[in-house]
FIROVEX-974497 format. One record per residue (C-alpha): residue in one letter; x, y, z; residue number from 1. Coordinates in Angstrom, 3 decimals, decimal comma, padded with zeros to 6 digits. Example, Ala and Ser with C-alpha at 12.3 -4.5 7.8 and 13.67 -1.06 7.14 Angstrom:
// residues 2
+-----+----------+----------+----------+-----+
: res :        x :        y :        z :   n :
+-----+----------+----------+----------+-----+
:   A :  012,300 : -004,500 :  007,800 :   1 :
:   S :  013,670 : -001,060 :  007,140 :   2 :
+-----+----------+----------+----------+-----+
***
This chain:
// residues 165
+-----+----------+----------+----------+-----+
: res :        x :        y :        z :   n :
+-----+----------+----------+----------+-----+
:   M : -000,695 :  007,681 : -004,278 :   1 :
:   N : -001,354 :  004,804 : -006,703 :   2 :
:   E :  002,376 :  004,104 : -007,013 :   3 :
:   E :  002,698 :  004,072 : -003,251 :   4 :
:   I : -000,117 :  001,598 : -002,648 :   5 :
:   M :  001,257 : -000,618 : -005,424 :   6 :
:   R :  004,688 : -000,596 : -003,780 :   7 :
:   Y :  003,255 : -001,538 : -000,376 :   8 :
:   A :  000,949 : -004,188 : -001,835 :   9 :
:   K :  004,015 : -005,757 : -003,444 :  10 :
:   I :  005,842 : -005,724 : -000,093 :  11 :
:   M :  002,809 : -007,335 :  001,560 :  12 :
:   Y :  002,776 : -010,063 : -001,050 :  13 :
:   E :  006,533 : -010,694 : -000,908 :  14 :
:   K :  006,484 : -010,910 :  002,922 :  15 :
:   N :  003,421 : -013,221 :  002,886 :  16 :
:   F :  001,349 : -010,585 :  004,694 :  17 :
:   L : -001,038 : -010,813 :  001,761 :  18 :
:   Y : -001,621 : -014,446 :  000,932 :  19 :
:   G : -003,831 : -015,680 : -001,873 :  20 :
:   L : -007,208 : -014,041 : -001,421 :  21 :
:   D : -006,518 : -013,195 :  002,242 :  22 :
:   G : -005,200 : -009,860 :  003,443 :  23 :
:   S : -005,944 : -006,403 :  002,133 :  24 :
:   I : -004,589 : -002,905 :  001,807 :  25 :
:   S : -006,371 :  000,386 :  001,181 :  26 :
:   Y : -006,062 :  004,138 :  001,372 :  27 :
:   K : -008,689 :  006,814 :  001,821 :  28 :
:   L : -009,025 :  009,121 : -001,174 :  29 :
:   D : -011,407 :  011,658 :  000,338 :  30 :
:   N : -014,393 :  011,782 :  002,698 :  31 :
:   D : -016,472 :  009,479 :  000,518 :  32 :
:   N : -014,104 :  007,062 : -001,274 :  33 :
:   F : -011,242 :  004,673 : -000,752 :  34 :
:   I : -009,057 :  002,420 : -002,908 :  35 :
:   I : -008,750 : -001,253 : -001,919 :  36 :
:   N : -007,356 : -004,374 : -003,506 :  37 :
:   K : -009,747 : -006,554 : -005,444 :  38 :
:   N : -010,618 : -010,098 : -004,491 :  39 :
:   L : -007,834 : -011,433 : -006,720 :  40 :
:   I : -004,457 : -013,066 : -006,328 :  41 :
:   Y : -001,816 : -010,293 : -006,174 :  42 :
:   S : -000,905 : -008,569 : -009,437 :  43 :
:   N :  001,603 : -005,796 : -010,256 :  44 :
:   D : -001,120 : -003,995 : -012,213 :  45 :
:   I : -003,062 : -000,981 : -010,876 :  46 :
:   N : -006,174 : -002,896 : -011,970 :  47 :
:   Y : -005,528 : -005,015 : -008,874 :  48 :
:   F : -007,286 : -002,169 : -006,987 :  49 :
:   T : -010,796 : -000,799 : -007,093 :  50 :
:   K : -012,410 :  002,415 : -005,873 :  51 :
:   L : -015,304 :  002,057 : -003,412 :  52 :
:   Q : -017,575 :  004,495 : -001,646 :  53 :
:   L : -017,702 :  004,557 :  002,141 :  54 :
:   N : -020,767 :  003,171 :  003,928 :  55 :
:   K : -022,036 :  001,134 :  001,018 :  56 :
:   N : -023,041 : -002,507 :  000,822 :  57 :
:   Y : -019,895 : -004,338 : -000,276 :  58 :
:   K : -021,249 : -007,499 : -001,820 :  59 :
:   Y : -019,153 : -006,977 : -004,913 :  60 :
:   T : -017,393 : -010,116 : -006,022 :  61 :
:   Y : -014,424 : -008,091 : -007,262 :  62 :
:   A : -013,674 : -006,088 : -004,087 :  63 :
:   S : -011,679 : -007,464 : -001,171 :  64 :
:   K : -013,772 : -009,375 :  001,328 :  65 :
:   D : -012,339 : -007,016 :  003,980 :  66 :
:   S : -013,886 : -003,909 :  002,359 :  67 :
:   L : -016,571 : -003,552 :  005,004 :  68 :
:   Y : -014,026 : -003,361 :  007,862 :  69 :
:   H : -011,973 : -000,779 :  005,979 :  70 :
:   S : -015,122 :  001,283 :  005,465 :  71 :
:   Y : -016,071 :  001,056 :  009,170 :  72 :
:   I : -012,680 :  002,373 :  010,221 :  73 :
:   Y : -012,482 :  005,165 :  007,615 :  74 :
:   S : -016,007 :  006,303 :  008,538 :  75 :
:   S : -015,403 :  006,303 :  012,287 :  76 :
:   I : -011,734 :  007,142 :  012,898 :  77 :
:   S : -010,576 :  010,392 :  011,337 :  78 :
:   Q : -006,853 :  009,559 :  011,765 :  79 :
:   A : -007,216 :  006,470 :  009,555 :  80 :
:   K : -005,815 :  007,207 :  006,101 :  81 :
:   V : -004,379 :  003,748 :  005,273 :  82 :
:   I : -005,523 :  000,304 :  006,456 :  83 :
:   A : -004,233 : -003,229 :  006,106 :  84 :
:   V : -005,325 : -006,719 :  007,071 :  85 :
:   I : -002,237 : -008,867 :  007,602 :  86 :
:   V : -002,380 : -012,654 :  007,458 :  87 :
:   S :  001,231 : -013,724 :  007,936 :  88 :
:   E :  001,875 : -017,157 :  009,419 :  89 :
:   N :  003,304 : -015,635 :  012,617 :  90 :
:   I :  000,373 : -013,320 :  013,139 :  91 :
:   L : -002,215 : -016,028 :  012,502 :  92 :
:   K : -000,455 : -018,350 :  014,987 :  93 :
:   A : -000,412 : -015,597 :  017,602 :  94 :
:   C : -004,076 : -014,793 :  016,974 :  95 :
:   N : -005,006 : -018,292 :  018,062 :  96 :
:   L : -003,261 : -017,928 :  021,457 :  97 :
:   G : -005,809 : -015,653 :  023,145 :  98 :
:   I : -003,221 : -013,403 :  024,844 :  99 :
:   L :  000,243 : -012,422 :  023,731 : 100 :
:   N :  002,691 : -011,121 :  026,336 : 101 :
:   Y :  005,215 : -008,587 :  025,111 : 102 :
:   D :  007,433 : -006,308 :  027,177 : 103 :
:   N :  005,490 : -007,264 :  030,347 : 104 :
:   K :  002,242 : -006,165 :  028,708 : 105 :
:   N : -000,586 : -008,363 :  027,568 : 106 :
:   I : -001,803 : -007,916 :  024,024 : 107 :
:   I : -005,366 : -009,189 :  023,954 : 108 :
:   I : -006,475 : -011,248 :  020,980 : 109 :
:   N : -010,078 : -010,377 :  020,074 : 110 :
:   S : -012,683 : -012,945 :  019,130 : 111 :
:   N : -013,567 : -012,931 :  015,441 : 112 :
:   L : -017,155 : -012,184 :  016,528 : 113 :
:   I : -016,020 : -008,560 :  016,840 : 114 :
:   L : -016,100 : -008,383 :  013,042 : 115 :
:   D : -019,894 : -008,775 :  013,090 : 116 :
:   N : -020,427 : -005,623 :  015,154 : 117 :
:   K : -019,229 : -002,272 :  013,785 : 118 :
:   N : -019,737 : -000,448 :  017,082 : 119 :
:   E : -017,764 : -003,040 :  019,069 : 120 :
:   L : -014,962 : -003,054 :  016,498 : 121 :
:   I : -014,580 :  000,734 :  016,612 : 122 :
:   S : -015,005 :  000,730 :  020,391 : 123 :
:   Q : -012,072 : -001,681 :  020,763 : 124 :
:   F : -009,842 :  000,617 :  018,733 : 125 :
:   N : -010,907 :  003,624 :  020,797 : 126 :
:   N : -010,851 :  001,917 :  024,218 : 127 :
:   L : -007,467 :  000,299 :  023,754 : 128 :
:   N : -006,088 :  003,497 :  022,253 : 129 :
:   K : -004,219 :  001,402 :  019,697 : 130 :
:   K : -004,200 :  001,489 :  015,947 : 131 :
:   Y : -004,374 : -002,272 :  015,585 : 132 :
:   L : -006,371 : -005,303 :  016,665 : 133 :
:   L : -005,279 : -008,916 :  016,595 : 134 :
:   I : -008,345 : -011,004 :  015,787 : 135 :
:   K : -008,647 : -014,768 :  016,169 : 136 :
:   N : -008,966 : -016,683 :  012,879 : 137 :
:   F : -008,663 : -013,391 :  010,989 : 138 :
:   G : -005,280 : -011,720 :  011,480 : 139 :
:   L : -004,084 : -008,210 :  012,159 : 140 :
:   L : -006,365 : -005,257 :  011,380 : 141 :
:   I : -004,274 : -002,090 :  011,482 : 142 :
:   Y : -004,586 :  001,548 :  010,413 : 143 :
:   D : -002,441 :  004,664 :  010,426 : 144 :
:   R : -001,982 :  008,047 :  008,759 : 145 :
:   D :  000,610 :  006,961 :  006,179 : 146 :
:   F :  002,077 :  003,821 :  004,657 : 147 :
:   N :  005,550 :  004,222 :  006,186 : 148 :
:   T :  004,220 :  004,321 :  009,749 : 149 :
:   L :  001,698 :  001,580 :  009,013 : 150 :
:   F :  004,388 : -000,752 :  007,721 : 151 :
:   A :  006,811 :  000,045 :  010,534 : 152 :
:   N :  004,098 : -001,079 :  012,968 : 153 :
:   I :  003,234 : -004,151 :  010,884 : 154 :
:   F :  006,869 : -005,297 :  010,840 : 155 :
:   K :  007,172 : -004,700 :  014,600 : 156 :
:   L :  004,011 : -006,683 :  015,362 : 157 :
:   D :  005,017 : -009,473 :  012,990 : 158 :
:   L :  008,385 : -009,728 :  014,752 : 159 :
:   I :  006,728 : -009,740 :  018,191 : 160 :
:   T :  004,399 : -012,544 :  017,120 : 161 :
:   K :  007,316 : -014,472 :  015,657 : 162 :
:   I :  009,291 : -014,246 :  018,902 : 163 :
:   Y :  006,513 : -014,717 :  021,440 : 164 :
:   S :  004,046 : -017,090 :  019,819 : 165 :
+-----+----------+----------+----------+-----+
***
């Protein structure tokens, strides 16, 4: 699994989905632990990642600043095995629109205040029956069961935001 997360982290970096210290990628190891990128500029080294326990206080300076959101999702949504926060230019532009219309459907952009409330964050995932949230001034928070499906959805959403924002 380490090779796989390294490959997808590299794709994120090359596509500007992971930019500087913004954006993150993780996978759930077991019921108590997950691997997430550190709070560093991208590196091809496995040391770019760190192992964290679920439901802990993530004030570590070396772990991604998104660690808490990854933990919330892994702890609350059993289907979540991989998670990413995407900060591409297209997605960030779209996140500032409020609503994105695609295929005659409105995609609601959530306020970044949702990030302060675990229950509301998880509720939005469950109520919308989607595996992603677009969040103003934050980006795309997305989960899935495997990296291939996750990235197929990321590329689709990035294209939608490019076309319609």
